[in-house]
N, C-alpha and C positions, 0 to 999 in steps of 0.2 A: 631368555627372550625378553622378559619384562625389564631386566636390568639394562639390556641394550636399548630398549625403547626409552627408559628414563634418562639414560646418558644422552640419547639423541635429542630429547626434549630440553634438557637443562644445559647442554653444551652443544648448541647447534654449530654445524660446520659452515663457516662463512668463507666462501672462496671469492677471491677477487682476481680476475684475469685482466690483463692490460688489453686494451682495444686500440688498434691503430687505424687511422683514417688515411687511406692512400688515394692518390689520383693517378689512374692509369688510363692513358689515351683520352683524357678529358672527362672521365667518369669517376665519381667518388665511390669507393668501396671500403668496407669495414672488415677487418680481419684480426686474428689474434697474434699474428706474426708481424715483425717489422717489414716495411715496404722494401723488398729487395729485388723486385722485378726490374728488368731493364726498362728504363724510361719511366720508372715510377717514382713519385715523390710523396712524402707523407710525414706524419707526426703522430704522436700518441694522442688519442682522443680522450679528452677530459670532460666530464660532465660539468656544465655550467648551470648554475641556478638562475632562473629568469627573474626572480623577485627576491627582495631582501627579507630578512626574518621579520621585520616590522610589517612589511606588506603581507607576508604569510599570516601573521597574527591577525591583522586587520581583516584579511579574507576569511579566516577561520571565524572570527567574531560575526562578520556579515552572514556567513553561512549558518551559524548557530541561530542568529536572529531570524533569518528567513525560514529555517526549519521550525522554529517556535511559532512563527506566524502561520505557517502552513498547518501545523498541528492544531492551533487555536481555531483556524478556519474549518478544519476537518471536524473538530468537536462541535462547532456551531452548526454545521450542515447536518450532523448526526442528530443534534438536539431538535432542529427544525423538522427533520424527517420523522423522528419519533413523535413529535407533537402532532404532525399531520396524520400519522398513522392512528394515534389515539382519537383524534377528531373523527376520522373516517369510521373507526370502530363505534364511537358514540352515535354517529349518524345512522349506522346500520342497526344498532340496538334500538334507537328511537323509531326507525322505520318499521322494524319488526313489531314493536309495541303498538304502533298505530294500526298495523294490519291485524293484529290480534284483537285490538279493541273494536275495530270495525266488524270483524267476524263475529265477535261476541254480541255486538249490537244487532247484527242480522239474525243471529240465533234467537235472541230475545224477542225481536219483532215477529219472527216465525212462530215462536212458542205462544205469543200473545194472540195471534190471529188463528191459531189452530183451534178447531172446535173441540170442546171438551167431550170426551167419549161418555156416552150414557151407558151405565151398567144396569142391566135389568136383573135385579136379584129375585124377582118373582116369576120366574118362568116356569 
């Protein structure tokens, strides 16, 4: 089983079937057999490349440039988001410190205004 899998991986079976473009009653159809229907005309369909190799290479380079720019923009957005998140965390920490300081100040004021208990040791 493993041997069969290795053979299939390293020696792929590439099949090529001819495709025929036929015109039957004014409609284009594609089939794997020659156009032999009555009133059918047709020819072998051959794939035509729309652009030259140079144009393909230029398109590839443009795509790679655009992908690099998108990745750079993505990294920049992430850096901005991370910086904003750190600033919000610092603001939260500072706000908590202010609240703790005010609470401590109130406790001190209360403690200062509290009457000192008198302890009678002679009773």
